[in-house]
Each structure stands twice: as structure tokens, then as C-alpha cells.
VMD Tcl script that draws the C-alpha trace (Angstrom):
set ca {
  {29.16 -41.28 7.52}
  {25.84 -39.43 7.29}
  {25.71 -35.74 6.56}
  {23.68 -33.63 8.98}
  {23.18 -30.80 6.54}
  {20.02 -30.75 4.48}
  {19.99 -29.57 0.92}
  {16.76 -27.62 0.71}
  {15.91 -25.38 -2.16}
  {12.80 -23.29 -2.29}
  {11.07 -22.65 -5.58}
  {11.70 -19.18 -6.95}
  {8.60 -17.09 -7.46}
  {8.25 -13.94 -9.50}
  {7.03 -11.16 -7.26}
  {5.23 -8.12 -8.54}
  {6.32 -5.12 -6.53}
  {3.05 -3.29 -7.07}
  {-0.10 -5.35 -7.57}
  {-2.17 -4.34 -10.57}
  {-5.92 -4.76 -10.83}
  {-6.32 -6.80 -7.67}
  {-9.71 -8.37 -7.11}
  {-12.21 -5.85 -5.78}
  {-9.66 -3.05 -5.54}
  {-12.34 -0.44 -5.00}
  {-13.79 -2.51 -2.19}
  {-10.39 -3.21 -0.63}
  {-9.74 0.42 0.23}
  {-12.28 2.40 2.18}
  {-13.48 5.73 0.89}
  {-11.31 7.48 3.50}
  {-8.24 5.43 2.54}
  {-8.76 6.31 -1.13}
  {-9.13 9.97 -0.14}
  {-5.87 9.82 1.81}
  {-4.13 8.11 -1.11}
  {-5.26 10.96 -3.36}
  {-3.88 13.54 -0.92}
  {-0.61 11.59 -0.82}
  {-0.46 11.74 -4.63}
  {-1.08 15.49 -4.39}
  {2.11 15.72 -2.33}
  {0.60 16.41 1.09}
  {2.34 15.24 4.26}
  {0.45 13.27 6.88}
  {0.25 16.44 8.97}
  {-1.29 18.43 6.11}
  {-3.64 15.58 5.16}
  {-4.85 15.52 8.75}
  {-5.45 19.25 8.72}
  {-7.33 19.05 5.41}
  {-9.57 16.22 6.66}
  {-9.88 17.43 10.26}
  {-8.31 14.26 11.66}
  {-5.12 13.74 13.64}
  {-1.78 13.02 12.04}
  {-1.75 9.70 13.93}
  {-5.06 8.74 12.31}
  {-3.62 9.55 8.90}
  {-0.59 7.36 9.67}
  {-2.92 4.51 10.67}
  {-4.80 4.85 7.39}
  {-1.52 4.89 5.46}
  {-0.36 1.69 7.18}
  {-3.70 0.06 6.39}
  {-3.41 1.11 2.74}
  {0.10 -0.36 2.49}
  {-1.02 -3.61 4.12}
  {-4.12 -4.00 1.96}
  {-2.33 -3.46 -1.35}
  {1.02 -4.99 -0.34}
  {2.92 -1.72 -0.83}
  {6.18 -1.10 0.99}
  {6.12 2.68 0.72}
  {4.19 5.72 -0.48}
  {5.58 5.53 -4.01}
  {4.32 1.97 -4.44}
  {0.95 2.89 -2.94}
  {0.53 5.82 -5.31}
  {1.64 3.75 -8.31}
  {-1.03 1.21 -7.36}
  {-3.62 3.97 -7.07}
  {-2.79 5.38 -10.49}
  {-2.66 1.97 -12.19}
  {-6.03 1.02 -10.76}
  {-7.66 4.39 -11.47}
  {-8.27 5.07 -7.79}
  {-6.52 8.44 -7.93}
  {-5.80 11.11 -10.54}
}
mol new
graphics top color blue
foreach p $ca { graphics top sphere $p radius 0.5 }
foreach p [lrange $ca 0 end-1] q [lrange $ca 1 end] { graphics top cylinder $p $q radius 0.2 }
display resetview
């Protein structure tokens, strides 16, 4: 009798939660995205970042999502850690 179940195993890969020194990091993030990342590190909310940069809160949120996508961050803490590790923010 033949078994219908397949025994598939995927190789296990080590995953870095926060990329470090990605290729062309400075080119990956736009000047505005880097500016927003700095404001995030300074503790500002999206609303306050928007007010400081004279842009809407929705625009700030779009930039934040783009930052997360570009650097493979899942949240603000990971994004800021990436920024610090790659000397994008102080």
C-alpha cells in the first residue's frame, strides 16, 4: 500500500532580524526616509514628525512602511536599530 503523505523537509536558514551593513544602505533609503528615521529615533510620533516636516501623518506612515520594507524591519525598534548600526542616525 502506497502512502499519500509526502515527507518534505525544508532547509533551516539562519535569519538576521535586523540587517547590518546592507549593500548601498545610504542609497536604499531616501533622504526623507532617513530624516523620518532620525525623528523616530528622537521619539517623535508620526503626527509630530508630520508637523515638524510640514507633511501629513499619512505621508509619514507611508514613509515608515517604505523604510520597513526596504530594510526588512518588522517594527520601529528594528528600523531604528538598523539606522544606528549603519550610522544613518545618531
